[in-house]
C-alpha positions in Angstrom: 18.1 260.6 181.4 16.7 259.7 178.2 19.7 257.7 177.4 19.4 255.7 180.7 15.7 255.2 180.5 16.1 253.8 176.9 18.6 251.3 177.9 15.5 249.6 179.9 12.6 249.9 177.5 10.8 247.2 177.0 8.8 248.3 174.0 9.7 250.2 170.8 8.2 253.3 169.5 6.8 253.7 166.2 9.3 255.9 163.9 8.2 259.5 163.1 6.8 260.4 159.8 9.5 262.8 158.9 12.4 259.8 159.1 14.7 260.7 156.5 14.7 258.3 153.5 17.9 256.6 154.0 16.8 255.2 157.3 13.0 254.3 155.9 14.5 252.4 153.1 15.3 249.6 155.9 16.7 246.8 153.3 19.8 247.7 151.6 22.8 245.2 150.7 26.2 245.0 152.5 29.2 243.2 152.1 28.2 240.6 154.4 24.3 240.2 153.1 21.1 241.7 152.8 20.8 244.0 155.8 17.2 244.3 157.4 17.1 247.3 159.7 13.4 248.1 160.4 14.4 249.2 163.7 16.6 252.6 164.1 17.8 254.4 167.4 20.2 253.3 169.9 21.5 254.8 173.0 24.9 253.3 173.3 26.5 256.4 171.8 29.6 254.3 170.5 31.7 257.5 169.1 32.7 255.6 165.7 29.1 254.2 164.8 27.9 254.1 161.0 24.8 255.8 162.6 26.8 259.2 162.1 26.8 258.7 158.3 22.7 258.2 158.3 22.4 261.5 160.0 20.5 259.7 163.2 23.0 259.6 165.6 20.9 261.8 168.0 18.0 259.3 168.0 18.6 257.4 171.4 15.4 255.6 171.4 14.8 252.8 169.3 11.8 253.1 166.8 9.7 251.1 164.7 9.4 251.6 161.2 7.4 248.7 160.1 5.8 245.8 161.9 8.5 242.4 161.9 6.4 240.5 159.8 5.9 243.1 157.3 9.5 243.7 157.3 10.1 239.9 156.6 8.0 239.7 153.6 9.5 242.4 151.9 12.8 241.0 152.7 12.2 237.5 151.4 10.3 239.5 148.5 13.3 241.9 147.6 14.7 241.4 144.3 18.1 240.4 145.7 17.0 237.8 147.9 17.6 234.0 147.1 16.2 231.0 149.7 19.2 229.4 151.1 21.6 231.8 149.7 22.0 235.3 150.2 23.4 236.2 153.4 21.1 238.2 156.2 22.2 241.0 158.8 19.3 242.0 161.3 19.4 245.4 163.0 23.4 245.9 162.3 23.0 249.5 161.0 20.9 251.5 163.2 20.2 250.0 166.6 21.8 247.0 168.8 19.6 243.7 168.3 19.8 243.0 172.0 18.7 246.2 173.8 15.6 245.0 175.7 13.1 246.3 173.7 14.8 245.6 170.5 15.3 241.7 170.9 11.6 241.1 170.9 11.6 242.1 167.7 15.0 240.5 166.8 13.3 237.0 167.7 9.9 237.6 166.0 12.0 238.4 163.0 14.2 235.5 162.9 11.7 233.0 164.1 9.5 234.2 161.3 12.2 233.7 158.8 12.8 230.0 160.5 9.2 229.0 159.8 9.9 229.6 156.2 12.3 226.6 156.2 15.0 229.1 155.0 18.8 228.0 156.1 20.3 231.3 154.8 23.3 232.3 156.8 22.0 235.0 159.1 24.6 237.4 161.3 23.5 239.2 164.2 26.0 241.7 165.7 25.8 243.0 169.3 27.9 244.4 171.9 25.0 244.7 174.6 24.1 242.1 177.5 23.2 238.6 175.9 21.2 236.4 178.8 20.8 232.7 178.9 17.2 232.8 177.7 18.2 234.7 174.8 20.3 232.0 173.9 17.9 229.6 174.5 15.6 231.3 172.1 18.2 231.1 169.5 19.2 227.6 170.0 15.1 226.8 169.3 15.7 228.0 165.7 16.0 224.8 163.5 16.7 226.1 159.8 18.5 229.4 159.9 22.2 229.2 160.1 22.9 231.6 162.9 25.9 233.1 164.0 26.1 235.8 166.6 29.3 238.5 166.8 29.7 240.0 169.6 31.7 243.2 169.3 34.4 243.9 171.7 37.2 246.7 171.7 38.5 246.9 175.1 38.4 250.7 174.5 38.2 252.3 178.0 38.2 255.8 176.9 34.1 256.9 177.3 34.4 259.5 174.8 35.1 256.9 172.2 32.8 254.3 173.4 30.9 254.6 176.8 29.7 251.0 176.9 31.9 248.9 179.0 33.6 246.1 177.2 32.9 244.0 180.0 29.5 243.4 178.7 30.7 242.3 175.9 32.9 239.7 177.5 30.4 238.3 179.7 28.0 238.0 176.8 30.5 235.8 174.8 30.9 233.7 178.1 27.0 233.3 178.4 27.1 232.0 174.5 30.1 229.6 174.9 28.3 227.9 178.0 25.0 227.5 176.4 25.2 227.8 172.6 25.8 224.4 170.7 23.9 225.2 167.2 24.4 228.9 167.5 27.9 229.8 166.4 29.8 232.8 168.2 32.5 235.0 167.0 34.8 237.3 169.0 34.2 240.5 166.6 37.4 242.4 167.7 36.9 245.8 166.5 37.8 248.7 165.9 41.2 248.1 166.7 42.9 252.2 166.8 46.6 252.7 166.4 47.7 254.0 170.2 44.1 253.4 171.7 43.6 249.6 172.2 46.5 247.9 170.3 48.4 247.4 173.3 50.2 244.0 174.6 47.5 244.2 177.1 44.8 244.6 174.8 46.0 241.8 172.9 46.5 239.5 175.4 42.7 240.1 176.6 41.8 239.3 173.0 43.5 236.2 173.0 41.7 234.9 176.4 38.2 235.9 175.1 38.5 234.1 172.0 38.7 230.9 174.1 35.0 231.5 174.2 34.4 231.8 170.5 34.4 229.7 167.4 36.6 231.9 165.7 38.0 235.6 165.9 37.6 238.1 163.5 39.6 241.6 163.7 39.1 245.1 162.2 40.4 248.5 161.9 37.9 251.9 162.2 35.8 253.5 159.5 37.1 257.2 160.2 34.9 259.4 157.9 34.3 263.0 158.1 31.3 262.9 160.2 32.9 260.5 162.6 36.1 262.8 163.1 34.0 265.6 163.4 32.0 263.7 166.1 35.4 263.1 168.0 36.7 266.5 167.5 33.6 268.1 169.2 34.1 265.3 171.9 37.4 266.7 172.7 39.1 263.4 171.1 42.4 264.1 169.4 42.5 262.9 165.6 42.9 259.2 165.7 44.2 259.6 162.1 45.9 262.0 160.3 43.2 261.6 157.6 39.8 260.1 156.7 39.6 257.1 154.2 36.5 255.3 152.6 37.8 251.8 153.7 38.7 251.0 157.3 42.3 251.7 158.6 44.1 249.1 160.0 48.0 249.7 159.8 50.3 247.0 158.9 52.4 246.7 162.3 49.1 246.6 164.3 48.0 243.5 161.9 51.7 242.0 162.6 51.5 242.2 166.1 48.0 240.8 166.3 48.9 237.6 164.4 52.0 237.2 166.2 50.0 237.2 169.6 47.3 234.9 168.2 49.3 232.4 166.5 47.9 228.6 167.1 44.4 230.4 167.7 41.6 230.7 164.6 41.7 234.3 163.4 40.3 236.0 160.3 40.6 239.0 158.4 37.0 238.9 156.9 33.9 238.7 158.5 32.5 235.8 156.2 35.7 233.8 156.7 35.1 233.9 160.5 31.7 232.7 160.1 32.6 230.2 157.6 35.3 228.3 159.5 32.6 228.1 162.6 30.0 226.6 160.5 32.4 224.5 158.5 31.2 225.7 154.9 32.7 228.0 152.1 33.4 231.6 152.5 30.2 233.0 150.8 32.1 236.0 149.7 34.5 234.0 147.8 37.8 235.3 149.3 39.7 232.1 148.5 40.9 233.5 145.2 42.8 236.2 147.0 45.3 234.2 148.6 47.0 236.7 150.8 43.6 237.2 152.6 43.4 233.4 153.0 47.2 232.9 154.5 46.2 232.9 157.7 43.1 230.5 157.8 43.4 227.2 159.0 44.6 224.6 156.7 41.2 222.7 157.1 39.4 225.6 156.1 41.4 226.7 153.3 40.9 223.2 152.0 36.9 223.5 152.1 37.0 226.7 150.3 39.5 225.1 147.9 37.2 222.6 146.9 34.5 225.0 146.5 36.4 227.6 144.4 35.0 228.0 140.9 36.0 230.6 138.4 32.4 231.6 137.1 31.8 231.6 133.2 31.5 234.9 131.7 27.9 234.4 130.4 26.9 233.5 133.9 28.7 236.7 135.2 26.8 239.0 132.2 23.5 237.3 133.6 23.7 238.4 136.7 25.3 242.0 135.7 22.1 242.3 133.7 19.9 241.4 136.5 21.2 244.3 138.7 21.0 246.5 135.9 25.0 247.3 136.0 25.7 249.8 133.0 29.1 248.6 131.9 28.1 244.8 132.2 29.8 244.1 128.9 33.0 245.5 130.5 33.6 242.1 132.9 37.2 240.8 133.0 37.5 237.5 135.1 40.7 236.0 136.6 41.6 233.3 139.1 41.5 236.2 141.9 38.2 238.3 141.1 35.7 239.7 138.5 36.5 243.2 137.6 33.8 245.3 136.4 33.5 249.2 135.6 30.7 251.8 137.1 29.1 249.6 139.9 27.5 250.1 143.2 28.4 248.3 146.4 24.8 246.2 146.1 25.5 245.3 142.6 28.8 243.9 143.3 27.7 241.9 146.5 24.5 240.4 145.0 26.8 239.0 142.2 29.5 237.9 144.6 27.3 236.1 146.9 25.5 234.4 144.0 28.8 233.3 142.7 30.9 232.7 145.8 33.5 234.9 144.1 35.1 238.4 144.8 33.9 241.1 142.5 36.0 244.3 142.5 35.1 247.5 140.6 38.1 249.4 138.5 37.3 252.5 140.1 38.2 251.2 143.7 41.1 249.1 143.0 42.2 246.4 146.0 45.7 246.4 146.4 47.6 243.2 146.6 48.5 242.6 150.6 46.1 245.6 151.8 42.9 242.9 152.4 40.6 245.8 151.4 41.6 248.3 153.7 43.1 251.9 153.4 46.2 252.8 152.5 46.7 254.5 155.6 49.5 252.8 157.7 50.6 250.4 154.7 52.4 253.2 152.4 
């Protein structure tokens, strides 16, 4: 009952004092930018949710950590924030931004950022219901470079994903019919071998792509916590082993690309967002040419013209800003910058500042793996 009620709540409760530090720290750096998550808790129960990794999957009602204006002030005052440059994600880690009680805070947060005249890229990811008035409010923003990524999987096993995919499909259609300034992405995920990779799923995704400015496809984060949850729910192991990176086997990718021939589809989120807005990829994937071989030629040309191999001293200056311990141990090639002993936050800050890939030697990116797990590619 609590779950059903929380889907219709119009207000968000205040977070308890004993909220774990990993959640109370509501600003962190992720690959698609600074992530703002001052609301935690979600009733949607998607079994593969990253909330398992933060230990709050059982929190079904959304809770507010700080008010929206305080959250925005702390975001723009964050050491890693750069006006008009840093990509921003809102409510992408611990709730869904379009839940009835949550979207009020989403709009307030966006409008507060927009009033500051910022035109940073902003990514909002949802699998819930978007209505025409929601789009009208998003369209009223005048500065932020807005993208809504609608998560759709086609999974019909309620133990894995209890939210009907039809909701996401309807939201994408609403966006297609009423959004112009705001860009919309079909965020096709997670694609799981043997579960939602049939020809029926592929054809459904292709039809939905007609409502989007671009399609981004990706696999499954399969960590110990997520596998344990599925086992308790009676779901057979989805893969033989867990992995740090997303799993998307080679044969699935091949079938997806063959089925999507002639439509704009991308391996990376930032590539799809860049195409939708007609700008260079803020993650600088262009140097990794095999990632870009499926991109439309016009987009490759945009990224090509803006691809610059950074100077070593510029990279070292950024390494010092993030206190990278081995900042002097830097190598630069046409493909990427390579460092040692780094965290994701350190690398992604440098990456967005340079529009150029930054990798750590301890976590090498294998050629043609596209930053994915080795499973299905051996």
